[in-house]
C-alpha positions as CSV (number, residue, x, y, z in Angstrom):
1,M,58.2,-48.9,-68.2
2,R,57.0,-45.4,-69.2
3,R,59.2,-43.0,-66.9
4,N,57.1,-40.6,-64.9
5,P,58.1,-36.7,-67.1
6,L,58.3,-35.1,-63.3
7,V,60.9,-38.0,-62.0
8,A,62.8,-36.5,-65.2
9,V,62.3,-32.8,-64.7
10,A,63.1,-33.2,-60.9
11,A,66.9,-35.4,-62.0
12,A,67.3,-32.8,-64.1
13,V,67.5,-29.9,-62.1
14,A,69.5,-31.8,-59.5
15,V,71.8,-32.6,-61.6
16,L,72.1,-28.8,-63.0
17,L,72.6,-27.6,-59.2
18,V,75.3,-30.1,-58.3
19,A,77.0,-28.2,-61.0
20,V,76.6,-25.4,-60.7
21,A,77.4,-25.7,-57.0
22,A,80.8,-27.3,-58.2
23,L,81.7,-24.2,-60.8
24,V,81.0,-22.1,-57.7
25,G,83.5,-24.0,-55.3
26,W,85.8,-24.0,-58.2
27,A,85.5,-20.4,-58.7
28,A,85.9,-19.3,-55.1
29,G,88.9,-21.3,-54.6
30,H,90.5,-20.3,-57.9
31,Y,89.4,-16.4,-57.0
32,T,91.3,-16.9,-53.6
33,S,94.5,-18.6,-54.7
34,N,94.9,-16.1,-56.8
35,S,93.9,-13.3,-54.7
36,T,96.3,-10.5,-53.1
37,T,95.5,-9.1,-49.2
38,V,95.7,-5.4,-49.6
39,T,97.8,-4.5,-46.1
40,V,97.3,-0.7,-44.8
41,A,99.9,0.6,-42.2
42,G,101.3,-2.8,-41.6
43,T,98.7,-4.9,-40.9
44,P,96.1,-7.2,-43.6
45,A,93.1,-5.3,-43.9
46,A,91.2,-8.1,-43.0
47,T,92.2,-8.9,-40.0
48,T,90.2,-7.8,-37.3
49,S,92.3,-6.3,-34.4
50,A,91.2,-6.1,-30.8
51,A,89.9,-2.7,-29.9
52,V,92.1,-0.2,-28.1
53,D,91.0,1.3,-25.3
54,P,89.4,4.9,-26.6
55,T,92.1,6.5,-23.7
56,V,95.0,4.7,-25.3
57,A,93.5,5.3,-29.0
58,A,93.6,9.6,-27.7
59,G,97.3,8.9,-26.9
60,A,97.9,8.1,-30.1
61,H,96.6,11.1,-31.8
62,V,98.5,13.0,-29.6
63,F,101.8,11.6,-30.0
64,V,100.9,12.6,-33.9
65,Q,100.0,16.0,-33.2
66,F,102.8,16.8,-30.7
67,A,105.5,15.0,-33.0
68,C,106.6,13.0,-30.7
69,A,106.8,10.3,-33.7
70,Q,109.2,12.9,-35.4
71,C,111.7,12.1,-32.6
72,H,111.0,8.8,-31.5
73,G,109.9,7.3,-34.4
74,E,106.9,6.3,-36.1
75,N,105.0,4.1,-32.8
76,G,108.1,5.3,-30.7
77,R,110.4,2.1,-32.3
78,G,112.9,5.0,-32.3
79,G,115.7,5.2,-35.0
80,V,115.7,8.6,-35.4
81,S,118.3,10.0,-34.3
82,P,121.1,8.2,-31.8
83,H,120.6,10.7,-28.9
84,V,116.7,10.0,-28.9
85,P,115.9,6.6,-27.3
86,A,112.7,4.3,-28.4
87,L,110.0,4.8,-26.5
88,T,108.7,0.4,-26.5
89,G,110.2,-0.5,-23.6
90,V,109.4,2.6,-21.6
91,G,106.0,1.6,-20.3
92,K,107.1,-1.1,-18.6
93,A,110.1,0.6,-17.3
94,L,108.7,3.7,-15.7
95,T,105.3,4.2,-13.7
96,V,102.4,6.9,-14.4
97,A,104.1,9.8,-12.5
98,Q,107.3,9.5,-13.7
99,L,106.1,8.8,-17.7
100,A,103.9,12.3,-16.8
101,H,106.8,14.3,-15.3
102,I,109.2,13.5,-17.8
103,I,106.9,15.3,-20.4
104,D,106.0,18.0,-18.4
105,H,109.7,19.3,-17.3
106,G,111.2,17.8,-20.1
107,L,114.8,15.7,-19.4
108,G,117.4,18.9,-19.7
109,E,118.8,20.8,-22.2
110,S,121.7,20.2,-24.8
111,A,124.9,22.6,-25.7
112,N,125.1,20.7,-28.8
113,P,122.5,21.5,-31.5
114,T,123.0,18.3,-33.5
115,E,122.1,16.4,-30.2
116,P,117.8,16.9,-29.8
117,Y,117.2,17.0,-26.0
118,M,113.5,15.9,-24.6
119,P,111.9,19.5,-24.1
120,V,109.2,20.4,-21.8
121,W,105.6,20.6,-22.3
122,G,103.7,20.8,-19.4
123,A,103.1,24.4,-20.7
124,V,101.9,23.2,-24.0
125,I,100.1,19.8,-23.7
126,S,96.9,19.8,-21.6
127,K,96.7,17.3,-18.2
128,R,94.6,15.1,-20.3
129,Q,96.3,15.1,-23.3
130,V,99.9,13.9,-20.9
131,A,97.4,11.3,-19.2
132,E,96.9,10.2,-23.1
133,L,100.0,9.8,-24.0
134,V,101.3,8.1,-21.0
135,A,98.0,5.3,-21.5
136,Y,99.1,5.1,-25.0
137,I,103.2,4.7,-24.1
138,R,102.1,2.0,-21.2
139,A,99.8,0.3,-23.9
140,G,102.9,-0.3,-26.1
141,L,102.6,2.0,-28.6
142,P,100.1,0.0,-30.8
143,N,98.3,1.1,-34.2
144,V,95.5,3.5,-33.9
145,A,93.4,3.9,-37.5
146,G,93.6,7.5,-38.6
147,A,97.1,8.8,-36.0
148,T,99.6,9.0,-38.9
149,P,101.5,11.9,-39.4
150,P,100.2,14.2,-42.2
151,A,102.2,13.5,-45.6
152,V,104.4,15.9,-47.0
153,P,103.2,17.3,-51.1
154,Q,105.9,16.5,-53.2
155,N,106.7,18.8,-56.5
156,Q,105.2,21.7,-55.5
157,G,107.4,23.8,-54.2
158,L,109.2,24.7,-50.7
159,A,106.6,26.9,-48.8
160,V,103.8,24.2,-49.9
161,A,106.2,21.4,-48.4
162,G,106.9,23.9,-45.5
163,G,103.2,24.6,-45.1
164,A,102.7,20.7,-44.4
165,L,105.9,20.4,-42.1
166,Y,104.7,23.1,-40.0
167,V,102.1,21.3,-39.2
168,R,103.6,17.5,-39.3
169,D,106.7,18.9,-37.4
170,G,104.4,19.9,-34.2
171,C,106.1,24.0,-34.7
172,I,101.9,24.7,-35.1
173,N,101.6,23.6,-31.6
174,C,103.5,26.0,-29.9
175,H,103.6,28.8,-32.3
176,G,100.0,29.1,-33.8
177,P,98.3,28.3,-36.2
178,N,99.9,30.7,-39.7
179,G,103.0,31.3,-36.7
180,L,100.3,33.6,-35.4
181,G,101.8,32.9,-31.6
182,G,99.4,33.5,-28.5
183,V,100.9,29.9,-26.7
184,P,101.2,30.3,-23.5
185,N,105.0,30.4,-22.2
186,P,104.4,31.8,-18.2
187,L,107.7,32.2,-16.7
188,S,109.0,33.6,-20.1
189,P,110.2,37.0,-20.3
190,D,106.9,38.0,-22.8
191,K,104.8,35.3,-21.4
192,T,104.2,33.5,-24.7
193,I,105.3,31.3,-27.2
194,P,106.5,34.2,-30.2
195,P,104.8,34.2,-33.2
196,L,107.1,33.6,-36.5
197,S,105.1,36.5,-38.4
198,G,104.5,40.1,-38.8
199,A,106.9,42.8,-38.4
200,D,109.3,42.1,-35.7
201,F,109.8,38.6,-36.5
202,R,110.8,39.9,-40.0
203,S,112.6,42.0,-38.9
204,E,115.0,39.8,-36.2
205,F,115.3,36.5,-38.6
206,N,115.8,38.8,-41.7
207,T,118.1,36.4,-43.4
208,D,117.5,32.8,-44.5
209,K,120.5,31.9,-42.3
210,K,119.0,33.4,-39.3
211,I,115.7,31.4,-39.5
212,T,117.9,28.3,-40.1
213,D,120.1,28.8,-37.0
214,V,117.2,29.1,-34.9
215,I,115.2,25.9,-36.2
216,R,118.4,24.2,-36.4
217,S,120.1,25.0,-32.8
218,G,116.9,25.8,-30.7
219,S,116.5,28.9,-28.5
220,V,117.5,27.6,-24.6
221,I,116.3,30.5,-22.9
222,G,115.4,29.1,-19.2
223,R,114.7,26.1,-17.1
224,S,111.6,23.7,-16.3
225,P,108.4,25.2,-16.8
226,I,109.6,27.5,-19.3
227,V,109.0,26.4,-22.7
228,S,112.1,26.4,-25.2
229,M,112.8,26.0,-28.6
230,P,114.1,22.4,-29.1
231,H,117.2,21.4,-31.4
232,W,115.8,20.4,-34.8
233,G,119.9,20.1,-36.0
234,G,119.9,16.3,-35.5
235,I,116.0,15.4,-36.8
236,L,115.3,17.5,-39.8
237,S,117.2,17.4,-43.1
238,D,119.0,20.6,-45.1
239,Y,115.7,19.8,-47.6
240,Q,113.1,20.4,-44.6
241,L,114.9,23.2,-43.1
242,R,115.0,24.8,-46.6
243,A,111.3,24.5,-47.1
244,L,110.4,25.4,-43.5
245,V,111.9,28.7,-44.1
246,A,110.5,29.1,-47.4
247,Y,106.9,28.7,-45.8
248,L,107.7,30.8,-42.8
249,K,108.5,33.6,-45.0
250,T,104.9,33.3,-46.7
251,L,103.7,34.7,-43.1
252,K,103.2,38.1,-43.4
């Protein structure tokens, strides 16, 4: 019998499509088996996480902004200092009111400058921010995109590193941008947290040692609700202290 040309063409196309499909399937499987998952902040990028409540997400950013992570560890996991507890179990152990009171009023003081203590935050952090922090802690301090401390530049000089540390470690929240001060401290003698720039500061802290000592040991001038300079001696390394001093000396 004479073969129909149309039937022959259709059969050839079908065979070709099967071959192409097999090739695509092999390529996809081969690529998948040899590809690498990109991980960001400990979570695979392809993983879809549950949506975070907006208040909890805001609390994660407040946690970073006010340098809570510098003492309590990333996501409150601890490990920074034996004198600073992890916060991972605190949300279930304490009530909303108890957590808010601790943030507002601190947890006493430490006479030893190498032992950090929970300072008073009530005059610095707004009520809304305190509520957001409490929500974040009670939610178990989950990962939130973008809520990470700023990176500290390397190999660009002490002053550049110190400028980043000034923000990362929360100095900016109390002493203001560029150390200009102006943050209220109602029960302190001068009613504000002092600036770290200007003639008065340079006159009182006229050596590197004097600046380093007050960062390391803090300046406890009274009890709650007075905001006091906390101890950073058990938190910051000698290099970080030198970098902060180098930055502060640039503030005229």
